[in-house]
Every structure is written in structure tokens, then in C-alpha cells.
N, C-alpha and C positions, 0 to 999 in steps of 0.2 A: 682257258687253254694254255699249257706251257709255252708252245711254240705257236703263237697265234700267226706270226707272218714268217714265211721261210723265204731265203733268197736262194734261187736256183740259176747258177751261173753255166751257159752254155745251153743253147736250145736246138740240140741236134736230137738223135734218137732218144738216147739216154735221159737228156734234160726235160724232154716231152712227157716221158715214160714216168719220170720222178715227179714232175709238176701234175700230172694226172692224178698219180695216188695221193699227192698231198692235197688238192683242191676237192677231191672226192670225200676225203676224211674231214674236211671243213677248214683247212689251213687256208689263209691267204697266201698267195704266191706271187713273188718278185720274180719274174724270168728275164733274164739279161742274156743279150746277146750283142754282135758287134754291126749288125745290120738289119735295116728293116724287111729285106727279102728274106732273110733267115727266120726272122720273127712271124712273118707273113705265113711262111712255109709251117712254121711251128704251130701256128693257130689252126691251119688246115690239118695237121697231123693229128691234134690234140681233140679237135672236133671228130675226126675219123674214128679214132681210138675210143672216145667215148660213146659213139653210136655202135661201133663193135660190140663194147661190153654190154651195151643195153639189149642188143639182139642175142647175145651168147647167154646171158643170166636174165631171163625174163621175169623172174621171181623178185630182182631187185629192184626198188623205185631209185632210178637216177634220173635225177632232174639236171639234163644237160646244160642248160641255159645257166642254171645256179651254179654250176661246177665251173663253167667258164667264165662266169662274171668273178670268180675269186681268183682268176689269175691274171695278173698286169703284165703285159709285154713290154719291154723297154730296151733301150741302148742306153741308158742313164746308169751308170754304176753307182751314182751318188743315192739312189733311192734304196740301196742294200743298208744304209744307215738304219732303217726301221726293222731290219730282219732280227729274228731271235734265235735262228740257226741258218747255216749255209751249207748247200749241198753244191759242189764245183763238178761240172761235167765236161770239160772242155777236152779238145783232142788229146791224145796219147802223145805228147811232145812237152818235154820237159821245159823247152825254152819259152813255149805259149803259156804252160802253167805258171811259171816263173812271173811273167808278166802281169798274170790274173791276181796271183797272191800279193805281189808287191803293191797293186794297186787296191785291192778291197780290204788289206789289213789296216790301212790308213782310214777308210771309211766305216767299216764295221765295228760295232761296240767292242771293247777288250774282252767282255765276259762271253762273248758268243763264241760257239765252238763250229771249226770248219771241218768239214766232212769231204773227204777227197775221194770221188767216185773214178777209181783207176784200176786198169787191168793188171798193171805190172810195176809202176813208177813206185820208188821207195817214199813210203810216209814220212819217214825221219828228215829225207832231203827236202821234202815239200814243207815239212814243220820249220825247218832252217831259214824259209824265206819269210817268216812270218816273226812278229813280236810275241806271240803265244803258242810256241811248239807244243806246249803241254795240253793245249786245246784243239790240237789239229790230230784227227783220226782217219783211218781209211775206211770207206764204206763203199764196198763193191757189190752194187745193185746188179741183179740179173736180167736179161731182157727176155721178153716184154715185162717191165718193171711191175705194173698193175697185177699181173698174174703170178709172180713167184713170190711165194712166201718166205724165204731165205734169203738173207744177207750176209755177206763175208766181210766182218770187222776186222780192220787190222790196227793193233798196236804198234804206234811208233816208238822210238826210244825214250821220248819224253813225254808221250802220251800218259795221263794220269788216269787212276783207277776211276776217279769222279767224271772224268771226260767217257770213258767208256760206259758208265753208267746211265750218263746223258744220252749217249748214243741208243743204249738198249731203250731207254724210255721213248726217245724218238721214234723208233721203229715199230716198238709196240703200238704207237698211237698211230701207225700206218697198218696194223693187224700182221706184221710182220715179225719173225724170230731172226736171231744172229748167232753166228758161231765167230768167236773172237779168235785170231791167229797172229802170229808174229810177224815182224815186218821184214821178210826177204824179198827179193824180185819176183814177181807173179804170185806170190803168196802160196795158198794151197791150190785154188781151183785151176788158174791159168798157168802155174807151172807145170800141172799135168796137163790140161786142156790144150794149151797150145802147142806142146810137142806133139801132142797126138793129133791135132789138126795139120802142122806141118808136115808130120810123116806122111799123112793121108795124102796131102798136095805131091809128095815124093811119089807116092804109089802111081798117081795118075800120071805125073810127068815121065815115069819111068816105063809106062804102058803096061803095068802089072793088071790093071782092071779100070774100067770107066767110074767116073764119080758115083753113078747110081748104083752100081754092083756093090762100090766099097761102103756106102751108106746103108745098103740093104743087108750087109753082112753084120752090122752093128744093130740095125732095129729088128731083123729077124733072129739072129743068133743070139744077142745079149738082151734083147728086149729094151734097148735105148729108145727113147721117143723120136729122137733125131739121130741121123749117123753124123760123122764130123765135119762132112763137107757142107752138108745142110746147116749145120751149127754153124759153120764159118760164114756162109751166106747171109745168115740171120745177123750175125754180129757185125758183119761189114769186112770185107776181105782187106780195106785200108787200116781198120783197127786192128786185125790180126797181124799184119806184116808189122806195124809198129809195135806191137806186143811183142812178139817173136825178136825184133830188133833190140828191144830193151832188155829181154833175157840173153842174147847173144851178148850185147854189150857188158851185161853186168856179171856174167859168170865167165866169160871169155871160153866159152866150152861149145867145141864145133857142133854137138848135138842140137844146138838151138840154131845153126844156120839157117836162114830162111830159105826155102825152096826156090830155085829161080823161077819156076812156073808162076809161084805166088807173087813175086816182084813184077813179072811181066804183066798178069792180070790186072794188077791193081795201076800199073803205068797205061794200061789199055783203058781204064774207066769200068772193068767189069768188077764191081764191087760187092755183088750180091743182090739181095732183096730190093735194097735202095737204089740200085741203077736198073734192076729189071733182069740183069743177067750176072751170073757168077759161075759156080760149077753146075747150078741147075737154072732154069730159065722161069722166070716169074711174070711175062706179060701174058 
């Protein structure tokens, strides 16, 4: 296998989803995060995700124990030295990502590609933190990762065609296709989606319609699988806010100004599905 061992940095929702897909397709995974508490939660979430998949896809022969055995949960970044590919999924905060890349660049083999799983942060800027900017590529997975067949791949200024080819092969090995786009804040998906979600939040804030009715318009009139506010709850309102803030800072355009209601909900801990309450209730 070309990518026998893959390092996954960040064991949140996206990191667990990426680890799930990798282990399911036979890769060994080194899943790294900063605390044992986070990793314990990731273990539980991964087990739940695998059980859910087994229930939904009864025709698939999924050996949950074997998949779990392929994932190594650790706080030791040095274990990334054995990785053949890296997928980074830490929070949408450049300062946090900077610390991660400066750390792993010195550990991981120089020939290994770094895939940045980000909603909006510049891939070129991330590449500048490393000694291998030509091997840094954006890889924007969608949630839930195991169920989504398409990934948005972002070419940074220094990203080489060889790195793009490596990214394609890596994703093909997970049963996924990709669309390659250029490096601008928000890329394609979130430059559109975050603006839509933010505007939907303004509609709730201004009393135009309740969240359920706003989502119903999108699901019933446009046949979207989810409305914008249910989508925000799935992604996490904290992640939405950080992404909108990156767009606002990057473009200096008021159309990306975060809705005050969004900021208030994040401050209150109403983060969506992961907290049990967002624009909808999940308890």
C-alpha cells in the first residue's frame, strides 16, 4: 500500500471521520491530539461511527474490531515520523495551526505530503510555515467524512502538480473523487456556503422566519438535503463563526460580517449537534 501509515492531527469531528475512512480502507492511522481526554472521546466517537455505518450498510462486511485496531491514539507527535502522508484537522485558527506545522515539519519525513483540512485558511500561508511548501495541499473533507464521496482539493501557490497527483491517488484509495480549485479564502465551497449560512442566521436574528421554516424552504423548494441552519449545526457553530471571521478578515468586505446572533450562540455554548443544541435541538 502506497500510504501504509497516515498521520491524522486533530481528533475532533473531522479527524475522527478521516481516521474512520482511512482505517476502513486498510490504512494504519496515527491519530494525534493534545490530551488523553480528547482521545478517549475520539475512541468513543469512532466506535459509534463504525457501529452506525454497520447498521446503515448491512450488506458491507465491516469488522469493527479490526478497523479500531488499525488506529493508534496518541499525544506523542514523534510517532508521526512513521507516517507516509499527513492530514491535519485542528481548529480553524491560524495561530494554532502554526504551532502544529512548525512542530510536525521537523518530525515528518521531507518527502511526505501535508494535507490541510481547512474551511477557509490560505494553503499558501500554511505552506510558508514549513520547509516543504511544494508538498502542502488543501484537502477540504466534508462532514460526515465516511459518507461523502467528494473532496475539495486546493492548490497553494507552491503546490506542485506531483503533489496534486499524490492527493488524487490518496483520495482514490479512500473511494473518493476530488475537484481541484485555486487558493483563495473559503475556496469554492465555503466562500458560498458560509455567506449563505451567515445570511440565514441574520434572518433568524431579524425575526423574518424561525430556523425550521428557513430550512424547510431550502429542503422543500430547492430539494436540498439539509437547510443552511441544519448544515451549520452539523458543522458546528464555532467552526462556522471562525470560518466567517477568516473570510471577513481576508476580504475586508462587510458582506462577511458575522451575524451577532451567531457570535452570541457560540459564546453560550450552543454549537449545534455536538452540544445538543444549536438552531435545532438534538437531545
